[in-house]
C-alpha positions as CSV (number, residue, x, y, z in Angstrom):
1,X,24.6,-11.3,-43.7
2,X,26.3,-9.5,-46.6
3,X,28.2,-11.4,-49.3
4,X,28.5,-12.1,-53.0
5,X,25.0,-13.8,-52.9
6,X,23.3,-11.1,-50.9
7,X,19.7,-10.7,-52.2
8,X,19.5,-14.3,-53.4
9,X,16.7,-16.4,-51.9
10,X,17.1,-20.2,-51.7
11,X,14.3,-22.6,-51.0
12,X,15.8,-25.8,-49.6
13,X,13.8,-29.0,-49.8
14,X,16.8,-31.2,-49.2
15,X,17.7,-33.5,-46.3
16,X,20.7,-35.2,-44.6
17,X,23.9,-33.9,-46.2
18,X,24.4,-33.3,-50.0
19,X,21.5,-30.8,-50.3
20,X,21.7,-29.1,-46.9
21,X,25.5,-28.6,-47.3
22,X,24.9,-27.1,-50.7
23,X,22.3,-24.7,-49.3
24,X,24.5,-23.9,-46.2
25,X,27.3,-22.9,-48.5
26,X,25.1,-20.5,-50.4
27,X,24.0,-19.1,-47.0
28,X,27.6,-18.6,-46.0
29,X,28.0,-16.5,-49.2
30,X,25.2,-14.2,-48.2
31,X,22.0,-15.9,-49.6
32,X,18.8,-16.2,-47.6
33,X,17.9,-19.9,-47.2
34,X,14.5,-21.2,-46.3
35,X,14.5,-24.8,-45.4
36,X,11.2,-26.7,-46.0
37,X,11.0,-29.6,-43.6
38,X,8.1,-32.0,-43.1
39,X,6.6,-32.6,-39.6
40,X,8.3,-35.9,-39.6
41,X,11.7,-34.1,-39.7
42,X,15.0,-34.5,-41.4
43,X,16.6,-37.7,-40.1
44,X,19.8,-35.9,-39.4
45,X,18.1,-34.2,-36.4
46,X,18.6,-37.5,-34.6
47,X,22.3,-38.0,-35.6
48,X,25.2,-38.0,-33.2
49,X,26.9,-36.2,-31.7
50,X,24.0,-34.4,-30.0
51,X,23.0,-32.3,-27.0
52,X,19.5,-32.4,-25.5
53,X,17.2,-31.3,-28.3
54,X,19.8,-30.6,-31.0
55,X,22.1,-32.8,-33.2
56,X,25.4,-31.2,-33.9
57,X,25.4,-32.8,-37.3
58,X,22.1,-31.2,-38.2
59,X,23.2,-27.9,-36.8
60,X,26.3,-27.9,-38.8
61,X,24.4,-28.3,-42.1
62,X,21.5,-26.0,-41.3
63,X,22.7,-23.2,-39.0
64,X,21.4,-19.8,-40.1
65,X,18.6,-21.1,-42.3
66,X,15.0,-20.1,-41.8
67,X,12.8,-23.1,-41.3
68,X,9.2,-23.8,-42.4
69,X,7.4,-27.1,-41.6
70,X,5.2,-28.2,-44.5
71,X,3.6,-31.6,-45.0
72,X,3.3,-31.9,-48.8
73,X,0.7,-34.6,-48.4
74,X,-1.8,-32.2,-46.8
75,X,-4.3,-30.4,-49.1
76,X,-3.2,-26.8,-49.7
77,X,0.5,-27.5,-48.7
78,X,1.6,-27.7,-52.3
79,X,0.2,-24.2,-53.0
80,X,2.1,-22.8,-50.0
81,X,5.3,-24.4,-51.4
82,X,4.6,-23.0,-54.8
83,X,4.2,-19.5,-53.5
84,X,7.6,-19.8,-51.7
85,X,9.2,-21.0,-54.9
86,X,7.7,-18.1,-56.8
87,X,9.9,-15.8,-54.7
88,X,13.0,-17.9,-55.0
89,X,16.1,-17.5,-57.1
90,X,17.4,-21.0,-56.3
91,X,15.6,-24.3,-55.3
92,X,17.7,-27.1,-53.9
93,X,16.5,-30.7,-53.6
94,X,18.3,-34.1,-53.2
95,X,15.5,-36.7,-53.5
96,X,15.4,-39.6,-55.9
97,X,14.8,-38.5,-59.4
98,X,11.1,-37.6,-60.0
99,X,10.1,-37.4,-56.3
100,X,9.2,-33.7,-56.4
101,X,7.4,-34.1,-59.7
102,X,4.9,-36.3,-57.8
103,X,4.1,-33.2,-55.8
104,X,4.0,-30.9,-58.8
105,X,7.2,-29.2,-57.7
106,X,9.5,-30.2,-60.6
107,X,11.6,-27.8,-62.6
108,X,9.2,-27.5,-65.5
109,X,6.3,-26.6,-63.2
110,X,8.3,-24.1,-61.1
111,X,10.1,-22.5,-64.1
112,X,6.8,-21.9,-65.8
113,X,5.8,-19.8,-62.9
114,X,9.2,-18.3,-62.1
115,X,11.4,-18.3,-65.3
116,X,14.5,-16.9,-63.6
117,X,14.7,-19.9,-61.2
118,X,17.8,-22.0,-60.8
119,X,16.8,-25.6,-59.9
120,X,19.5,-27.6,-58.3
121,X,18.7,-31.3,-58.2
122,X,21.3,-33.5,-56.6
123,X,21.0,-37.2,-57.0
124,X,23.3,-40.2,-56.5
125,X,22.6,-41.9,-59.8
126,X,21.5,-39.1,-62.1
127,X,18.2,-38.0,-63.5
128,X,17.9,-40.8,-66.1
129,X,18.9,-44.4,-66.6
130,X,18.1,-47.7,-64.8
131,X,19.4,-46.6,-61.4
132,X,17.7,-43.2,-61.3
133,X,15.2,-44.4,-58.6
134,X,17.8,-45.7,-56.2
135,X,18.6,-44.1,-52.9
136,X,22.2,-43.1,-52.5
137,X,23.4,-43.2,-48.9
138,X,27.1,-43.4,-48.1
139,X,27.1,-47.1,-47.0
140,X,25.3,-48.1,-50.2
141,X,27.7,-46.2,-52.5
142,X,30.7,-47.5,-50.6
143,X,29.5,-51.1,-51.0
144,X,28.8,-50.6,-54.7
145,X,32.2,-49.0,-55.3
146,X,34.1,-51.7,-53.5
147,X,35.3,-49.6,-50.5
148,X,33.5,-51.8,-48.0
149,X,35.1,-55.0,-49.4
150,X,38.5,-53.5,-49.6
151,X,38.4,-52.1,-46.0
152,X,37.3,-55.4,-44.6
153,X,40.0,-57.2,-46.5
154,X,42.7,-54.7,-45.6
155,X,41.9,-54.1,-42.0
156,X,40.8,-57.7,-41.4
157,X,44.2,-58.9,-42.5
158,X,45.9,-56.3,-40.3
159,X,43.9,-57.2,-37.2
160,X,43.4,-60.9,-37.8
161,X,39.6,-60.6,-38.1
162,X,37.1,-59.2,-40.5
163,X,36.6,-55.5,-39.6
164,X,34.8,-52.9,-41.7
165,X,36.4,-49.5,-41.7
166,X,34.0,-46.6,-42.3
167,X,35.3,-44.5,-45.2
168,X,32.4,-42.1,-45.3
169,X,34.1,-38.7,-45.2
170,X,35.2,-38.6,-48.8
171,X,31.9,-39.9,-50.1
172,X,29.6,-37.8,-47.8
173,X,31.7,-34.6,-47.6
174,X,34.0,-34.0,-50.5
175,X,31.6,-34.7,-53.4
176,X,28.6,-32.7,-51.9
177,X,31.0,-29.8,-51.1
178,X,32.3,-29.8,-54.7
179,X,28.7,-29.7,-56.0
180,X,28.0,-26.9,-53.5
181,X,30.7,-24.7,-54.9
182,X,29.7,-25.5,-58.5
183,X,26.2,-24.4,-57.7
184,X,27.5,-21.2,-56.1
185,X,29.3,-20.5,-59.4
186,X,26.1,-21.3,-61.3
187,X,24.1,-18.9,-59.1
188,X,26.4,-16.0,-59.9
189,X,26.9,-17.0,-63.6
190,X,23.6,-18.4,-64.8
191,X,23.6,-21.3,-67.3
192,X,27.2,-22.2,-66.6
193,X,26.7,-25.8,-65.7
194,X,24.5,-28.8,-66.3
195,X,25.7,-32.3,-65.3
196,X,24.0,-35.6,-64.9
197,X,24.0,-35.5,-61.1
198,X,23.8,-31.9,-60.3
199,X,21.6,-29.7,-62.5
200,X,20.9,-26.0,-62.4
201,X,19.2,-24.4,-65.2
202,X,18.3,-20.8,-66.1
203,X,17.4,-19.5,-69.6
């Protein structure tokens, strides 16, 4: 598909929403996206709504991507992933800070082999600080931000019983979508952005 990012190759290590949506946005703008998924797959494959054999949620975030199954715990798998990243313009990942460093797929290692690489690392709590190792799923962030408490209080009073209202759309959709568009700008204008939660770097 032609577009402003035609000729750009993205290697997508991410899962669930923030990273996959980011890579899907790049694909919609013309980039080639290769999703690397372990044999124990992205958990969103099992999300509702679904039809036999396919989750609509997973399809929405990953339609059009090429898919490669790689188990990074298997000897030789890291070298395969490295060779793919050597051909990439952009790498997207949304694990806890330091996870891909364990596999030798961190920015410093990849950039030493591929200096032009943009490395987009999306985390819920940043790359440093006391919370950097925490997982950031929508219910967790809602609880920590007070949304869960406020929804129980508000809707519980209205209904006469404690009721939790799911307020996940803004937390799971708007913020990742904003990061996706910022990455698109960064892919077209290298070195433009570097934030604590979404980082893309190119000399």
